[in-house]
C-alpha positions as a Markdown table, in Angstrom:
| # | Residue | x | y | z |
|---|---|---|---|---|
| 1 | Met | 50.8 | 32.8 | -3.6 |
| 2 | Arg | 53.7 | 33.6 | -5.8 |
| 3 | Tyr | 52.4 | 31.2 | -8.6 |
| 4 | Val | 48.8 | 32.4 | -8.5 |
| 5 | Asp | 49.7 | 36.2 | -8.4 |
| 6 | Pro | 53.0 | 36.4 | -10.4 |
| 7 | Asp | 53.7 | 40.0 | -9.9 |
| 8 | Gly | 52.3 | 40.2 | -6.4 |
| 9 | Ile | 50.0 | 43.1 | -7.0 |
| 10 | Asp | 46.5 | 41.7 | -6.3 |
| 11 | Phe | 45.2 | 38.2 | -5.8 |
| 12 | Trp | 41.7 | 39.5 | -5.9 |
| 13 | Asp | 42.0 | 40.5 | -9.6 |
| 14 | Val | 42.8 | 36.8 | -10.4 |
| 15 | Leu | 39.7 | 35.8 | -8.5 |
| 16 | Lys | 37.5 | 38.3 | -10.3 |
| 17 | Gly | 38.8 | 37.2 | -13.6 |
| 18 | Ile | 38.0 | 33.5 | -12.7 |
| 19 | Gly | 34.5 | 34.5 | -11.5 |
| 20 | Val | 33.5 | 36.6 | -14.5 |
| 21 | Ser | 34.7 | 34.0 | -17.0 |
| 22 | Ile | 33.0 | 31.1 | -15.3 |
| 23 | Ser | 29.7 | 33.0 | -15.0 |
| 24 | Asp | 30.0 | 34.0 | -18.6 |
| 25 | Asn | 30.6 | 30.4 | -19.8 |
| 26 | Ala | 28.0 | 28.8 | -17.6 |
| 27 | Thr | 25.3 | 31.2 | -18.9 |
| 28 | Leu | 26.6 | 30.6 | -22.5 |
| 29 | Gly | 27.3 | 34.4 | -22.8 |
| 30 | Gly | 24.0 | 35.4 | -21.2 |
| 31 | Val | 25.6 | 37.0 | -18.2 |
| 32 | Asn | 28.9 | 38.6 | -19.6 |
| 33 | Arg | 30.4 | 40.9 | -17.0 |
| 34 | Arg | 34.0 | 40.6 | -18.2 |
| 35 | Gly | 34.2 | 44.3 | -19.3 |
| 36 | Thr | 32.4 | 45.8 | -16.3 |
| 37 | Ile | 34.6 | 44.6 | -13.3 |
| 38 | Thr | 37.1 | 46.9 | -11.8 |
| 39 | Tyr | 40.6 | 45.7 | -11.2 |
| 40 | Lys | 44.0 | 46.9 | -10.2 |
| 41 | Asp | 46.3 | 44.9 | -12.4 |
| 42 | Ala | 45.4 | 43.9 | -16.0 |
| 43 | Ser | 47.7 | 41.0 | -16.2 |
| 44 | Asp | 46.3 | 39.4 | -13.0 |
| 45 | Tyr | 42.7 | 39.9 | -14.3 |
| 46 | Asn | 43.6 | 38.3 | -17.6 |
| 47 | Leu | 45.3 | 35.5 | -15.9 |
| 48 | Gly | 42.1 | 34.9 | -13.9 |
| 49 | Gln | 40.0 | 34.9 | -17.0 |
| 50 | Asn | 42.4 | 32.3 | -18.6 |
| 51 | Ile | 42.1 | 30.1 | -15.5 |
| 52 | Gly | 38.3 | 30.6 | -15.4 |
| 53 | Asp | 37.9 | 29.6 | -19.1 |
| 54 | Ala | 40.1 | 26.5 | -18.6 |
| 55 | Leu | 38.1 | 25.5 | -15.5 |
| 56 | Ser | 34.9 | 26.0 | -17.5 |
| 57 | Val | 36.1 | 23.5 | -20.1 |
| 58 | Ile | 36.6 | 21.0 | -17.3 |
| 59 | Ile | 33.4 | 21.8 | -15.5 |
| 60 | Gly | 31.4 | 21.6 | -18.8 |
| 61 | Gly | 33.0 | 18.3 | -19.7 |
| 62 | Gly | 32.2 | 17.0 | -16.2 |
| 63 | Glu | 28.6 | 18.1 | -16.6 |
| 64 | Ala | 28.4 | 16.6 | -20.0 |
| 65 | Phe | 29.8 | 13.3 | -18.8 |
| 66 | Thr | 27.4 | 13.2 | -15.8 |
| 67 | Gly | 24.5 | 14.0 | -18.0 |
| 68 | Met | 25.3 | 11.1 | -20.3 |
| 69 | Gly | 25.3 | 8.9 | -17.3 |
| 70 | Gly | 21.9 | 10.0 | -16.3 |
| 71 | Thr | 20.6 | 9.6 | -19.8 |
| 72 | Ile | 21.9 | 6.0 | -20.0 |
| 73 | Phe | 20.6 | 5.3 | -16.5 |
| 74 | Gly | 17.1 | 6.8 | -17.3 |
| 75 | Thr | 17.0 | 4.9 | -20.5 |
| 76 | Gly | 17.7 | 1.6 | -18.7 |
| 77 | Ile | 15.1 | 2.2 | -16.1 |
| 78 | Ser | 12.6 | 3.2 | -18.7 |
| 79 | Ala | 13.3 | 0.1 | -20.7 |
| 80 | Thr | 11.8 | -2.1 | -17.9 |
| 81 | Gly | 8.4 | -0.5 | -18.6 |
| 82 | Phe | 7.6 | -0.2 | -14.8 |
| 83 | Gly | 10.4 | 2.3 | -14.3 |
| 84 | Ala | 9.3 | 4.7 | -17.1 |
| 85 | Val | 7.7 | 7.0 | -14.5 |
| 86 | Val | 11.1 | 7.5 | -12.8 |
| 87 | Gly | 13.3 | 6.8 | -15.9 |
| 88 | Ala | 11.9 | 9.3 | -18.3 |
| 89 | Pro | 12.5 | 12.4 | -16.2 |
| 90 | Val | 16.0 | 11.2 | -15.3 |
| 91 | Met | 16.7 | 10.6 | -19.0 |
| 92 | Ala | 15.4 | 14.1 | -19.9 |
| 93 | Glu | 17.4 | 15.7 | -17.2 |
| 94 | Gly | 20.5 | 13.7 | -18.3 |
| 95 | Ala | 20.0 | 15.0 | -21.9 |
| 96 | Leu | 19.8 | 18.6 | -20.8 |
| 97 | Met | 22.8 | 18.4 | -18.6 |
| 98 | Thr | 24.7 | 16.8 | -21.6 |
| 99 | Ala | 23.7 | 19.6 | -23.9 |
| 100 | His | 24.5 | 22.4 | -21.4 |
| 101 | Gly | 27.8 | 20.9 | -20.4 |
| 102 | Thr | 28.8 | 20.4 | -24.0 |
| 103 | Leu | 27.8 | 24.0 | -25.0 |
| 104 | Met | 29.6 | 25.4 | -21.9 |
| 105 | Met | 32.7 | 23.4 | -22.8 |
| 106 | Phe | 32.7 | 24.8 | -26.3 |
| 107 | Ser | 31.9 | 28.3 | -25.3 |
| 108 | Ala | 34.8 | 28.4 | -22.8 |
| 109 | Gly | 37.1 | 26.8 | -25.3 |
| 110 | Lys | 36.2 | 29.5 | -27.9 |
| 111 | Asn | 36.6 | 32.3 | -25.3 |
| 112 | Leu | 40.0 | 30.9 | -24.2 |
| 113 | Asn | 41.2 | 30.7 | -27.7 |
| 114 | Ser | 39.9 | 34.1 | -28.8 |
| 115 | Gln | 40.9 | 35.7 | -25.5 |
| 116 | Lys | 37.4 | 37.2 | -25.2 |
| 117 | Ser | 37.4 | 40.6 | -23.4 |
| 118 | Arg | 41.0 | 40.5 | -22.2 |
| 119 | Val | 42.4 | 43.9 | -21.3 |
| 120 | Asp | 45.3 | 45.6 | -22.7 |
| 121 | Glu | 48.3 | 45.0 | -20.3 |
| 122 | Gly | 50.6 | 47.4 | -21.8 |
| 123 | Ser | 48.6 | 50.6 | -22.3 |
| 124 | Gly | 48.3 | 51.6 | -18.6 |
| 125 | Lys | 44.6 | 51.9 | -19.1 |
| 126 | Asp | 43.7 | 49.4 | -16.4 |
| 127 | Lys | 40.7 | 50.2 | -14.3 |
| 128 | Arg | 42.4 | 51.4 | -11.1 |
| 129 | Asn | 40.1 | 52.7 | -8.3 |
| 130 | Val | 40.1 | 56.4 | -9.4 |
| 131 | Ser | 37.7 | 59.2 | -8.5 |
| 132 | Ser | 35.3 | 60.1 | -11.2 |
| 133 | Gly | 34.3 | 63.4 | -9.7 |
| 134 | Asn | 37.7 | 65.0 | -9.4 |
| 135 | Lys | 38.2 | 67.4 | -12.3 |
| 136 | Asn | 42.1 | 67.3 | -11.7 |
| 137 | Ser | 42.4 | 63.5 | -11.7 |
| 138 | Pro | 44.5 | 62.1 | -14.5 |
| 139 | His | 41.5 | 60.7 | -16.4 |
| 140 | Ala | 39.5 | 63.9 | -16.4 |
| 141 | Asn | 38.6 | 65.5 | -19.8 |
| 142 | Gln | 41.8 | 67.5 | -20.6 |
| 143 | Lys | 39.9 | 69.8 | -23.0 |
| 144 | Ala | 37.6 | 70.9 | -20.3 |
| 145 | Lys | 40.4 | 71.3 | -17.8 |
| 146 | Ile | 42.3 | 73.6 | -20.3 |
| 147 | Ser | 39.1 | 75.6 | -21.0 |
| 148 | Ala | 38.5 | 76.0 | -17.3 |
| 149 | Gly | 42.1 | 77.2 | -16.8 |
| 150 | Gln | 41.7 | 79.8 | -19.6 |
| 151 | Lys | 38.4 | 81.1 | -18.3 |
| 152 | Tyr | 40.0 | 81.5 | -14.9 |
| 153 | Glu | 42.9 | 83.4 | -16.3 |
| 154 | Arg | 40.5 | 85.7 | -18.2 |
| 155 | Ala | 38.5 | 86.4 | -15.1 |
| 156 | Lys | 41.6 | 87.4 | -13.1 |
| 157 | Glu | 42.3 | 90.1 | -15.7 |
């Protein structure tokens, strides 16, 4: 556990980071939830995204390799003439798998290299589970808080 969650704060943040990055890469950016997930520790969340992007490169490579095998197998069956009914769909599916796997692999590599949607670990602006309805919470609008205090003081006079 010490190596997966180096600072010991929250292993779930690592898993959330892995999940959002794999889903982003698998959909080629179509489902990008990287900036919408709540987390407790920014470094754990970023670590999870790094792991997820690296896994996506491996998953995409495996998919592309499997797709190439299907394309070769389908081509071989289709070459017999008799097997074209079965071979053509296998060949087409293999080609699609190869294309998707290759695109996923490159998307993940690009996201890992650019550190897509990584959060700032030093600003203290990580998304902790805070109440959004409490006007006295630390993230509340400070101008509104001051204005309300001034109105209260005037009303007391």
